[in-house]
C-alpha distance (Angstrom), angle and dihedral (degrees) to the residues before:
residue distance angle dihedral
X1 . . .
X2 3.79 . .
X3 3.73 115.9 .
X4 3.80 110.3 -124.9
X5 3.81 113.7 -119.9
X6 3.80 113.0 -150.6
X7 3.80 119.2 -152.8
X8 3.78 108.2 -159.2
X9 3.81 103.9 173.9
X10 3.83 120.9 113.9
X11 3.79 122.9 -91.9
X12 2.99 137.8 -58.0
X13 3.77 87.2 26.5
X14 3.83 93.4 53.5
X15 3.82 94.6 59.9
X16 3.83 91.2 42.9
X17 3.85 93.9 51.0
X18 3.79 92.6 44.3
X19 3.81 90.5 52.3
X20 3.84 91.8 51.1
X21 3.81 89.9 46.4
X22 3.84 92.5 52.4
X23 3.82 89.4 49.2
X24 3.78 86.9 56.8
X25 3.82 90.3 53.5
X26 3.82 98.1 -100.0
X27 3.78 123.5 138.9
X28 3.75 92.8 -123.7
X29 3.87 128.3 -178.6
X30 3.79 125.8 -175.9
X31 3.79 115.9 -135.9
X32 3.81 110.6 160.4
X33 3.81 113.6 -153.3
X34 3.79 93.0 -164.6
X35 3.80 137.6 39.2
X36 3.81 115.1 -145.7
X37 3.82 119.9 -142.7
X38 3.80 133.9 174.0
X39 3.75 121.5 -103.0
X40 3.81 126.4 -149.0
X41 3.78 110.6 -107.5
X42 3.80 140.0 179.1
X43 3.80 111.5 -123.0
X44 3.80 119.8 -132.0
X45 3.86 113.0 -124.6
X46 3.76 109.3 -95.4
X47 3.80 92.2 -126.0
X48 3.80 91.4 60.3
X49 3.79 95.7 63.2
X50 3.81 137.5 58.5
X51 3.78 100.7 -164.7
X52 3.81 144.5 -1.9
X53 3.76 125.5 -115.9
X54 3.82 118.2 -151.0
X55 3.80 123.6 -171.3
X56 3.79 98.0 175.2
X57 3.77 142.3 23.2
X58 3.78 85.2 -122.9
X59 3.82 90.0 69.2
X60 3.81 88.3 64.3
X61 3.76 95.3 35.4
X62 3.80 93.9 53.9
X63 3.79 101.1 27.0
X64 3.77 92.3 101.7
X65 3.79 131.1 -159.4
X66 3.81 92.4 -34.4
X67 3.78 89.1 74.8
X68 3.81 88.7 73.2
X69 3.81 88.6 72.6
X70 3.84 89.1 69.3
X71 3.77 100.4 49.8
X72 3.78 111.2 141.9
X73 3.80 94.8 17.2
X74 3.85 118.3 126.5
X75 3.75 115.0 -98.1
X76 3.81 135.1 -164.7
X77 3.86 113.5 -150.6
X78 3.70 128.7 -162.8
X79 3.81 94.0 -135.3
X80 3.83 146.0 -9.5
X81 3.82 96.0 -82.5
X82 3.80 92.0 49.6
X83 3.84 88.9 47.5
X84 3.84 90.2 52.5
X85 3.79 91.2 52.8
X86 3.80 91.4 46.7
X87 3.78 91.8 53.3
X88 3.78 91.3 49.2
X89 3.82 88.0 52.6
X90 3.82 89.3 55.5
X91 3.79 99.5 -102.4
X92 3.77 122.9 138.3
X93 3.81 106.0 -123.0
X94 3.81 108.6 -149.9
X95 3.81 96.9 170.9
X96 3.79 138.1 14.3
X97 3.79 118.1 -164.8
X98 3.77 132.2 -146.9
X99 3.78 102.4 -159.0
X100 3.77 112.8 41.6
X101 3.81 132.9 -67.1
X102 3.80 98.2 -73.7
X103 3.82 96.7 75.5
X104 3.84 89.5 51.6
X105 3.83 89.1 60.7
X106 3.77 88.5 60.1
X107 3.81 91.0 53.5
X108 3.82 102.8 48.8
X109 3.76 119.1 141.7
X110 3.84 111.3 -108.2
X111 3.80 93.1 -111.1
X112 3.80 94.5 52.0
X113 3.81 101.8 85.8
X114 3.79 100.9 131.9
X115 3.81 112.2 62.6
X116 3.80 132.8 -175.6
X117 3.74 111.8 -154.0
X118 3.82 113.7 -157.6
X119 3.79 104.4 -160.3
X120 3.76 148.8 156.1
X121 3.77 125.9 -96.2
X122 3.81 87.7 -108.0
X123 3.76 110.1 48.0
X124 3.85 144.5 142.8
X125 3.79 114.3 -91.3
X126 3.75 114.5 -122.9
X127 3.75 133.5 -142.2
X128 3.74 101.4 -128.1
X129 3.88 114.0 -150.9
X130 3.81 118.1 -119.9
X131 3.78 111.8 -88.3
X132 3.83 94.8 26.6
X133 3.81 119.0 111.3
X134 3.84 115.6 -151.7
X135 3.78 125.4 -170.0
X136 3.79 116.2 -172.4
X137 3.81 126.6 -152.8
X138 3.83 119.2 -173.2
X139 3.80 105.0 -139.9
X140 3.81 101.8 166.8
X141 3.79 142.8 24.9
X142 3.79 132.3 -151.8
X143 3.76 109.6 -142.0
X144 3.85 115.9 -158.2
X145 3.85 117.1 -118.4
X146 3.79 126.4 -151.4
X147 3.77 121.3 -100.4
X148 3.87 105.5 -79.7
X149 3.78 115.6 -127.7
X150 3.73 92.7 -127.6
X151 3.80 91.5 53.8
X152 3.82 91.6 50.0
X153 3.75 89.3 51.6
X154 3.81 93.5 53.9
X155 3.79 91.9 47.1
X156 3.79 89.3 60.5
X157 3.81 85.8 82.7
X158 3.83 131.2 33.5
X159 3.79 113.2 -60.3
X160 3.81 140.7 161.7
X161 3.80 119.4 -125.7
X162 3.83 124.0 -160.1
X163 3.82 114.7 -141.4
X164 3.83 114.8 -159.3
X165 3.79 96.6 172.2
X166 3.79 143.3 24.4
X167 3.77 91.1 -117.2
X168 3.85 90.1 54.7
X169 3.80 90.0 48.5
X170 3.76 94.2 51.9
X171 3.84 94.2 43.4
X172 3.83 93.7 47.3
X173 3.77 90.3 52.4
X174 3.79 91.7 48.3
X175 3.82 92.6 48.0
X176 3.80 91.6 49.5
X177 3.80 91.6 50.6
X178 3.84 93.6 46.2
X179 3.82 91.3 49.8
X180 3.80 93.2 47.4
X181 3.85 92.2 -115.9
X182 3.77 111.3 160.8
X183 3.83 110.2 -118.1
X184 3.77 90.9 -153.3
X185 3.80 90.5 70.1
X186 3.82 95.5 55.5
X187 3.82 128.9 81.4
X188 3.78 117.4 -155.7
X189 3.84 128.7 -155.0
X190 3.82 112.3 -169.3
X191 3.76 127.8 -164.6
X192 3.86 90.2 -130.9
X193 3.79 143.9 -5.4
X194 3.79 96.0 -95.4
X195 3.78 89.2 53.3
X196 3.87 90.9 48.3
X197 3.80 90.3 52.3
X198 3.83 92.0 57.2
X199 3.81 89.6 60.2
X200 3.78 93.3 65.6
X201 3.85 124.6 -150.1
X202 3.76 140.5 -59.2
X203 3.85 98.6 70.6
X204 3.80 123.5 136.8
X205 3.83 87.8 -119.6
X206 3.80 132.9 -7.2
X207 3.77 122.3 -173.8
X208 3.76 137.4 160.7
X209 3.84 128.5 -137.2
X210 3.77 115.6 -109.6
X211 3.87 90.1 -132.5
X212 3.75 120.5 35.3
X213 3.79 100.8 -123.2
X214 3.78 137.7 98.6
X215 3.85 95.6 -103.7
X216 3.80 92.5 55.2
X217 3.76 91.9 44.9
X218 3.77 91.7 52.4
X219 3.79 92.6 47.1
X220 3.77 88.4 52.4
X221 3.82 89.8 50.4
X222 3.80 90.7 53.7
X223 3.76 91.6 52.8
X224 3.78 93.8 46.3
X225 3.80 92.2 49.0
X226 3.86 90.4 50.4
X227 3.78 90.4 50.9
X228 3.78 93.9 46.6
X229 3.71 95.1 47.1
X230 3.82 91.1 48.3
X231 3.78 84.0 71.3
X232 3.76 97.3 -114.8
X233 3.80 96.8 101.4
X234 3.82 106.2 14.9
X235 3.83 111.4 119.7
X236 3.79 115.5 -126.9
X237 3.77 118.2 -106.2
X238 3.78 124.3 -134.5
């Protein structure tokens, strides 16, 4: 019996991750818990900033026509996918992180003292170093979706859910509790320790990827499925 792997991130990422998971032999199903939409925002004059800070590919995807004003400016991206989107939008990516935005703030070039952060309505707060000015513009929002019937059906038996964000972790836990779904049946693979912490306790298995990216998360999911199906970790069914 294959263990269902549930991809909960918003589209288009959900379909992309589910496709990669199936290519790795996983029984993957895409069930986004959020729908991402653009927000109206007031651009900061180009001359008032030195560089752009991007914590998600959604910031580029939903930034809209105003992004054109920053073509050619240096950009710091949270990861490789975000960096690719930034380059496609005409930004000059000078650094791409692998563990959140905070480490990038400790590696700014000396002449990048005035930053524009393009972010979501829900975001991680940053500890801004002394001497750095940071202006934030919310350019997208992630609106919660109800528990899909198909997802509830799969959660009636053991399954593994992929958690790409803290918001997804918290919402998935809340939806399970509201629907009376037993946490002890569900295995969770999180993209990082802070995301894992937002899910709470009581799950059959909860682990975080060593590197916060999709490839590492899927590799973790493969290992967890193998362990579970070996019989050592698989919760019993009624």
